[in-house]
C-alpha positions in Angstrom: 8.1 31.0 27.8 7.5 33.1 24.8 5.5 30.9 22.6 2.0 31.5 23.0 -0.9 29.2 22.4 -3.8 31.0 23.9 -5.4 31.4 20.3 -6.1 27.6 20.4 -8.6 28.3 22.6 -12.2 26.7 21.0 -10.0 24.1 19.3 -11.2 20.4 19.1 -8.7 18.9 20.7 -8.8 16.1 18.1 -8.1 18.0 15.2 -4.4 16.5 14.2 -3.4 19.1 12.5 -4.0 21.5 15.5 -1.6 19.3 17.3 0.9 19.3 14.7 0.8 22.9 14.3 1.9 23.0 18.0 4.1 21.2 18.2 5.7 22.8 14.4 5.5 25.9 16.6 8.5 24.8 18.9 10.4 24.0 16.3 13.0 26.7 16.3 13.4 26.4 20.0 14.1 22.5 20.0 16.4 23.1 17.5 18.3 25.6 19.6 18.6 23.4 22.4 19.3 19.9 20.7 23.0 20.3 20.6 23.1 21.4 24.2 20.8 18.7 25.3 23.3 16.1 23.6 26.2 17.8 25.4 24.2 17.3 28.8 22.4 13.9 27.5 19.2 15.3 28.6 16.3 17.5 27.0 16.8 20.9 27.9 14.3 22.3 30.7 13.6 24.7 28.6 12.2 22.5 26.0 10.6 20.8 28.3 8.7 23.4 29.4 8.0 24.8 25.8 7.0 21.1 25.1 4.9 20.9 28.4 3.0 24.4 27.7 2.3 22.7 24.6 0.3 20.0 25.4 2.1 17.7 23.8 3.1 15.6 26.7 -0.9 15.1 27.0 -1.3 13.8 23.3 -2.3 10.2 24.5 -3.6 11.1 28.0 -7.3 10.4 29.0 -9.7 13.5 28.3 -10.6 12.9 31.7 -7.2 14.5 33.1 -7.0 16.8 30.6 -5.4 15.1 27.3 -5.8 14.5 23.5 -6.8 11.0 23.9 -4.9 10.6 20.3 -4.9 7.9 18.4 -1.9 6.1 17.1 -2.0 8.3 13.4 -2.3 11.3 14.9 0.8 10.2 17.7 2.9 9.5 15.0 2.4 13.0 13.1 3.1 14.8 16.3 6.1 13.2 17.6 7.3 13.3 14.3 6.9 17.0 14.3 8.6 17.2 17.6 11.6 15.1 16.4 12.3 17.1 13.0 13.5 20.1 15.3 14.7 17.7 17.9 15.4 14.1 18.0 15.4 13.3 21.4 12.8 15.3 22.3 10.6 13.8 19.9 12.1 10.4 21.3 11.5 11.7 24.7 8.0 12.7 23.9 6.8 10.1 22.2 7.9 7.2 25.1 6.5 9.2 27.3 3.1 9.8 25.9 3.1 5.8 24.9 3.5 5.4 29.0 1.0 7.4 29.6 -1.2 5.4 27.1 -0.4 1.8 29.7 -1.8 4.0 32.2 -4.9 4.6 30.3 -5.5 0.8 30.3 -5.6 0.4 34.0 -8.2 0.3 36.6 -9.8 4.1 37.3 -8.5 3.7 40.8 -4.8 3.8 39.0 -5.2 6.7 36.5 -6.9 8.8 39.8 -3.3 7.7 41.7 -1.4 8.9 38.9 -3.2 11.9 36.7 -5.7 12.2 39.6 -3.9 15.0 41.6 -1.6 16.3 39.1 -2.8 15.8 35.3 0.7 16.9 34.5 2.0 14.2 35.7 4.5 12.4 33.1 5.2 8.6 33.2 8.2 7.1 31.7 8.7 3.0 31.9 10.0 0.1 30.6 7.9 -2.8 29.4 11.1 -5.3 29.8 10.5 -8.0 32.6 13.4 -8.0 34.0 12.9 -6.9 37.7 10.9 -9.6 40.3 8.2 -9.7 42.4 7.3 -11.9 45.5 3.1 -11.7 46.5 2.7 -10.3 49.8 -0.2 -9.6 51.7 -1.6 -6.8 49.7 0.6 -6.5 47.0 3.8 -7.8 45.6 7.7 -6.5 46.7 9.1 -5.8 43.9 13.2 -5.2 43.1 15.1 -4.8 39.9 16.8 -2.7 37.3 15.2 -1.3 33.8 17.8 0.5 32.1 16.9 2.6 28.3 14.8 4.5 30.4 13.4 6.8 27.9 12.3 10.3 29.9 13.6 9.1 32.9 14.6 12.1 34.2 11.7 14.4 33.7 8.8 12.0 35.2 7.5 11.3 38.3 5.8 7.6 37.5 7.6 4.9 35.9 5.7 1.7 34.4 7.4 -1.0 35.4 7.8 -4.9 33.8 8.5 -7.7 35.8 7.9 -11.5 36.7 6.0 -12.5 39.3 8.1 -15.4 41.2 7.6 -17.8 43.8 9.4 -18.8 47.3 12.1 -20.2 44.8 12.6 -17.7 42.5 10.6 -19.7 39.6 8.6 -17.2 37.6 5.0 -17.7 37.5 3.9 -14.9 35.6 4.5 -11.8 33.9 3.1 -8.1 34.8 3.6 -4.7 34.7 2.9 -2.1 37.2 3.2 1.9 37.8 5.6 3.3 40.6 6.3 6.3 42.1 9.0 8.2 41.3 10.1 8.2 45.1 10.1 4.1 45.0 12.8 4.4 42.6 16.0 5.5 42.2 17.6 7.0 38.8 21.1 6.0 37.5 23.3 8.2 34.9 23.9 5.3 32.7 23.2 6.7 28.8 26.7 7.4 26.9 26.1 6.5 24.1 26.6 7.6 19.8 23.7 8.8 19.6 19.8 9.8 21.0 22.1 11.3 23.9 19.3 14.1 24.5 16.9 11.3 25.7 18.2 10.5 28.8 17.4 7.0 28.8 19.2 6.0 31.9 18.9 3.3 34.2 15.9 2.8 37.0 16.4 0.5 40.1 13.9 -0.5 42.9 14.7 -2.3 46.2 12.0 -4.2 47.7 9.4 -1.9 46.8 6.0 -2.4 47.5 3.0 -2.3 45.0 -0.6 -2.9 45.5 -2.2 -5.3 44.4 -4.7 -2.9 42.9 -1.8 -1.9 40.3 -0.8 -5.1 38.8 -1.4 -5.9 35.7 -0.6 -9.5 34.1 0.9 -9.1 31.1 -1.1 -12.1 29.6 -4.1 -9.7 29.6 -2.4 -6.7 28.0 -1.2 -9.1 25.1 -4.8 -10.5 24.4 -6.1 -7.0 24.8 -7.8 -7.8 27.4 -7.6 -4.0 29.4 -8.4 -3.7 33.0 -9.7 -0.1 32.1 -13.8 0.6 32.7 -14.2 3.2 30.0 -13.9 0.6 27.6 -16.0 3.5 25.0 -12.2 5.1 25.2 -10.9 4.0 21.6 -7.8 5.1 22.2 -7.0 2.1 24.9 -8.5 -0.2 23.0 -5.6 -0.4 20.6 -3.2 -3.5 20.4 -0.4 -3.0 23.3 2.1 -4.2 21.5 2.1 -2.8 18.0 1.4 0.4 19.5 4.2 0.9 21.9 6.0 0.2 18.4 4.4 2.7 16.6 5.9 5.0 19.3 9.5 4.3 18.4 8.7 5.3 14.3 7.4 9.0 14.5 10.6 10.3 15.3 12.6 8.6 13.3 9.8 9.9 10.2 10.9 13.7 11.5 14.4 13.2 11.5 14.3 11.9 8.1 12.2 14.9 7.1 14.8 17.3 9.1 17.8 15.5 7.1 16.0 16.3 4.0 15.2 19.5 4.1 18.3 20.7 5.1 20.2 19.0 2.7 17.6 20.2 0.1 18.1 23.9 1.7 22.0 24.1 1.4 21.6 22.4 -2.4 21.3 25.8 -4.3 24.2 27.6 -2.8 26.6 24.8 -2.0 29.5 23.9 -3.7 30.7 20.3 -5.0 34.4 20.8 -4.5 36.6 19.5 -7.0 33.9 20.1 -9.9 32.8 22.4 -12.1 29.9 22.6 -9.8 29.0 26.1 -8.5 25.7 24.4 -7.1 25.0 20.6 -5.9 21.2 21.5 -8.3 23.2 21.7 -10.8 24.6 18.0 -10.6 22.5 15.8 -12.2 24.0 12.7 -10.2 23.2 14.1 -7.0 19.5 15.4 -8.2 19.5 11.4 -8.8 20.8 10.6 -5.1 18.5 13.4 -3.8 15.1 11.8 -5.8 16.2 8.5 -4.0 16.5 10.2 -0.8 12.9 11.6 -1.0 11.5 8.6 -1.9 12.7 6.4 0.9 11.6 8.9 3.3 8.0 9.1 1.6 8.5 5.1 1.2 8.9 5.0 5.1 5.3 7.2 6.0 3.9 5.0 3.7 4.7 2.0 5.6 4.0 3.9 8.9 0.8 5.3 8.1 -0.6 1.9 7.0 0.8 0.6 10.0 -1.2 3.1 12.2 -4.3 2.8 10.5 -4.4 -0.9 10.8 -4.1 -0.3 14.8 -6.5 2.5 14.9 -9.4 0.7 12.7 -9.2 -2.3 14.7 -9.4 -0.2 17.9 -12.2 1.8 16.4 -14.1 -1.5 16.0 -12.7 -2.7 19.2 -11.3 -5.9 17.9 -7.8 -7.2 18.0 -5.2 -7.2 15.6 -4.6 -10.8 14.4 -1.4 -12.4 14.2 -0.5 -11.7 10.9 -1.8 -7.7 11.2 0.5 -7.8 14.2 3.5 -9.0 12.5 2.9 -7.0 9.8 2.6 -3.8 11.7 6.1 -5.3 13.3 8.0 -5.4 9.7 6.2 -1.6 8.6 7.9 -0.2 11.4 11.0 -1.8 10.9 11.1 -1.3 7.2 10.0 2.7 8.1 12.8 2.5 10.4 15.3 1.2 8.0 14.8 3.4 4.6 15.0 6.8 7.0 18.5 5.1 8.1 19.1 4.6 4.2 17.9 8.2 3.0 19.6 10.1 6.0 23.0 8.2 4.4 22.4 9.2 0.8 21.9 13.0 2.2 25.3 12.7 3.7 26.8 11.7 0.7 24.8 14.3 -1.2 25.7 17.2 1.3 29.5 16.1 2.1 31.8 15.9 4.5 30.7 19.3 5.8 27.3 17.5 7.3 29.5 16.0 10.3 31.1 18.7 12.0 29.8 19.5 15.2 28.0 22.5 14.9 25.4 21.2 11.9 22.3 19.2 12.5 23.3 16.7 10.0 25.7 14.8 12.5 23.2 14.8 15.6 20.1 13.4 12.9 22.5 11.3 11.7 23.6 10.0 15.0 20.2 9.9 16.9 18.3 8.2 13.4 21.0 5.5 13.3 20.5 4.3 17.2 16.7 4.6 16.9 16.6 2.0 14.4 18.6 -1.1 16.1 15.7 -0.5 19.2 14.9 -3.9 19.6 11.5 -3.7 18.4 12.9 -3.1 14.9 15.2 -5.0 14.5 15.3 -6.0 10.1 16.2 -9.6 10.9 13.7 -10.4 13.5 10.6 -8.3 12.2 10.9 -10.2 8.8 11.2 -14.0 10.5 8.2 -13.2 12.4 6.1 -11.6 9.1 7.2 -14.6 6.8 5.8 -16.5 9.1 2.7 -15.2 9.5 2.4 -15.2 5.8 3.4 -18.9 5.7 0.5 -19.5 8.5 3.2 -21.3 11.0 3.2 -19.7 14.5 5.4 -17.3 15.8 8.1 -19.5 18.3 10.6 -16.3 18.0 9.4 -13.4 19.6 7.8 -12.9 23.1 5.3 -10.6 22.5 4.0 -9.1 19.2 
């Protein structure tokens, strides 16, 4: 590795600018590898190694295991800085960090099992309750097939969601549990139009034994009743589902900024074919479009920062966000995602068809952002409906988790 981080010794691990600077130092490495990662449908090993050396898989890991224990706002900025270089790498780093955060909510015994022997362990996950588990002596027997597990090619554990069922197959309650890689298989199923480098493949488990001490009921998580004994660790008091939702936004913010800078850099020299303009920068029409795109990206950041700061503030006070607050956080995230996608569309209008050639980072940014923004937690119609119900004082009867 050619990137040297030795001068960081002695710096505060809570310093947001320090972590962001580390991510920015990797920008060129990530950008150089991004096209190969998309072709291979996985982040390149050299990018993974650089990210690991910079400690960026430990942003939300407890300090007890050498992590930075960062909050939602810091994570947002760091993941955006990674995604500026490569959206897929930003997506993987963000979701791996949020899976590490999940482990930080668990009892110390579980945390020690995952991170105690090797603090460099990486965790992927899917919280969707698509698996089923039956109770047996000492634990449960888990089977299932979990799709869209980002970072699965680079993880040693997976946090998996499932339903506990009785002998008839009827659902008793939802739960999650960490499972070591030796107990599941990864199927190569990730063939997509965008975010190809995220390697978001499918995990399968068949009759795997999971001890009871690793099982956490989903109702406890949704209520903020986390089983960790370390109640003084503020990061692990944040709202469960909203924190995961915000993990999707950092990479999108980075993609938006990368697209804007790329188009601005080209505007000073790129001609507007079929017009009198020798430079895009000389066209009043294109100047207006650039202003519109920049404002959309700025506004996306404002929505995202408001949501992240609310979650961090609630965690600092030891309070779980109310339904109206959680609904607004989801709406903020959804709106931010949509604004980034809209801005990138405008920027491609400005830049022209050259942005769609394989060698241009714009086409990959466009593809990655459009796929990322369609995550189920960011769907605008659903998010607006839930927020509207909260504004009207109506109960949430739309989404299963918020």
